C-alpha positions as CSV (number, residue, x, y, z in Angstrom):
1,X,-177.4,-82.9,16.5
2,X,-176.4,-84.5,13.1
3,X,-179.5,-86.7,13.2
4,X,-181.7,-83.6,13.5
5,X,-180.1,-82.0,10.5
6,X,-180.5,-85.1,8.4
7,X,-184.2,-85.3,9.5
8,X,-184.7,-81.7,8.5
9,X,-183.4,-82.2,5.0
10,X,-184.8,-85.5,4.3
11,X,-187.9,-84.2,2.5
12,X,-186.0,-81.9,0.2
13,X,-183.3,-84.4,-0.4
14,X,-185.7,-87.2,-1.2
15,X,-187.7,-85.0,-3.6
16,X,-184.5,-84.0,-5.4
17,X,-183.5,-87.7,-5.7
18,X,-186.8,-88.5,-7.2
19,X,-187.0,-85.6,-9.7
20,X,-183.3,-85.3,-10.7
21,X,-182.3,-88.9,-10.7
22,X,-185.5,-90.9,-11.2
23,X,-184.7,-93.2,-8.3
24,X,-187.4,-95.7,-7.7
25,X,-189.6,-94.6,-4.8
26,X,-188.9,-97.8,-2.8
27,X,-185.1,-97.0,-2.8
28,X,-185.2,-93.3,-1.8
29,X,-185.1,-93.9,2.0
30,X,-182.2,-96.4,1.6
31,X,-180.4,-93.9,-0.6
32,X,-180.8,-91.3,2.1
33,X,-179.6,-93.6,4.9
34,X,-176.5,-94.6,2.9
35,X,-175.7,-90.9,2.4
36,X,-175.9,-90.3,6.2
37,X,-173.8,-93.4,6.8
38,X,-171.1,-92.3,4.4
39,X,-170.9,-88.9,5.9
40,X,-170.8,-90.1,9.5
41,X,-168.4,-92.9,8.7
42,X,-165.9,-90.5,7.2
43,X,-166.3,-88.0,10.0
44,X,-165.6,-90.9,12.4
45,X,-162.6,-91.9,10.3
46,X,-161.2,-88.3,10.4
47,X,-161.7,-88.1,14.1
48,X,-159.9,-91.4,14.7
49,X,-157.0,-90.1,12.6
50,X,-156.9,-86.9,14.6
51,X,-157.8,-84.7,11.7
52,X,-160.0,-82.2,13.5
53,X,-158.4,-79.3,11.5
54,X,-159.6,-81.1,8.3
55,X,-163.1,-81.2,9.7
56,X,-163.1,-77.6,10.7
57,X,-161.9,-76.7,7.2
58,X,-164.7,-78.9,5.8
59,X,-167.4,-77.2,7.7
60,X,-166.2,-73.7,6.8
61,X,-168.1,-74.5,3.6
62,X,-165.4,-73.5,1.2
63,X,-164.1,-75.5,-1.7
64,X,-166.3,-78.5,-0.9
65,X,-165.5,-80.4,-4.1
66,X,-161.8,-80.1,-3.7
67,X,-161.9,-81.4,-0.1
68,X,-160.2,-84.8,0.3
69,X,-162.8,-85.6,3.0
70,X,-165.7,-84.8,0.6
71,X,-164.0,-86.9,-2.1
72,X,-163.8,-89.8,0.3
73,X,-167.5,-89.4,1.3
74,X,-168.5,-89.3,-2.4
75,X,-166.5,-92.4,-3.2
76,X,-167.8,-94.4,-0.2
77,X,-171.4,-93.3,-0.9
78,X,-171.2,-94.2,-4.6
79,X,-169.7,-97.6,-3.8
80,X,-172.4,-98.3,-1.2
81,X,-175.2,-97.5,-3.7
82,X,-173.7,-99.9,-6.3
83,X,-173.1,-102.7,-3.9
84,X,-176.1,-102.4,-1.6
85,X,-178.8,-101.0,-3.8
86,X,-177.8,-102.3,-7.2
87,X,-177.5,-98.8,-8.9
88,X,-175.3,-98.5,-12.0
89,X,-171.9,-96.9,-11.5
90,X,-173.1,-93.9,-13.6
91,X,-176.2,-93.4,-11.6
92,X,-174.4,-93.8,-8.3
93,X,-171.7,-91.4,-9.4
94,X,-174.2,-88.7,-10.4
95,X,-176.1,-89.1,-7.1
96,X,-173.0,-89.0,-4.9
97,X,-171.6,-86.0,-6.7
98,X,-174.8,-84.2,-6.0
99,X,-175.8,-85.5,-2.6
100,X,-172.7,-85.2,-0.5
101,X,-171.9,-81.6,-1.3
102,X,-175.7,-80.8,-1.0
103,X,-175.9,-82.3,2.5
104,X,-172.6,-80.7,3.7
105,X,-173.6,-77.3,2.3
106,X,-177.0,-77.5,4.0
107,X,-175.3,-78.5,7.3
108,X,-172.8,-75.6,6.9
109,X,-175.6,-73.2,6.1
110,X,-177.6,-74.3,9.1
111,X,-174.6,-73.5,11.3
112,X,-173.6,-70.2,9.8
113,X,-172.0,-67.8,12.3
114,X,-170.6,-70.6,14.4
115,X,-166.9,-71.1,14.5
116,X,-166.0,-74.7,13.8
117,X,-163.4,-75.4,16.4
118,X,-162.8,-78.7,18.2
119,X,-165.4,-77.9,20.9
120,X,-168.1,-77.1,18.4
121,X,-167.4,-80.2,16.3
122,X,-167.5,-82.3,19.5
123,X,-171.0,-80.9,20.3
124,X,-172.4,-81.4,16.8
125,X,-171.0,-84.8,16.2
126,X,-170.7,-86.1,19.8
127,X,-171.9,-89.6,19.2
128,X,-169.9,-90.0,16.0
129,X,-166.7,-88.6,17.6
130,X,-167.1,-90.6,20.7
131,X,-167.3,-93.9,18.7
132,X,-164.3,-92.8,16.7
133,X,-162.3,-92.0,19.7
134,X,-163.4,-95.2,21.5
135,X,-162.4,-97.3,18.5
136,X,-159.0,-95.4,18.4
137,X,-158.4,-96.1,22.1
138,X,-159.4,-99.8,21.7
139,X,-157.0,-100.1,18.8
140,X,-154.2,-98.4,20.6
141,X,-154.6,-100.2,23.9
142,X,-155.1,-103.5,22.1
143,X,-152.0,-103.1,20.1
144,X,-150.0,-102.0,23.1
145,X,-151.2,-104.8,25.3
146,X,-150.6,-107.3,22.5
147,X,-147.0,-106.3,22.3
148,X,-146.7,-106.5,26.1
149,X,-147.8,-110.1,25.9
150,X,-144.5,-111.0,24.4
151,X,-142.6,-109.9,27.5
152,X,-144.0,-112.7,29.5
153,X,-143.1,-115.6,27.2
């Protein structure tokens, strides 16, 4: 589902990157991919931390700029553009301050009228959440099994 939403906004998003930020044409697609990665990585991080209520608040669409989740996405996205695309800190900051709220708001608008409970979020971000939960289980099991190993010494 999230891939479909990103695909639907790619044209408008790319056009705004070109016109507002004068991004070179050959870096527009990479810039969009990094935005998607930053958003999905942070959602995955929040799921692995069990912060479903934070995600439901996020997708209610209110106070996006004050959301700690959005702030993390903006930070991660800005850093990625500097390190992976060679953008200046100033350019990356401007783009990330625009892009993340823009994408989250478009996503929220496209899902107006839906309640964002755990079930809805699971359906919308199924693959992302599944990976986050799988990683969480692997970490938990690995840590627990690792501590059990000491019992047999």
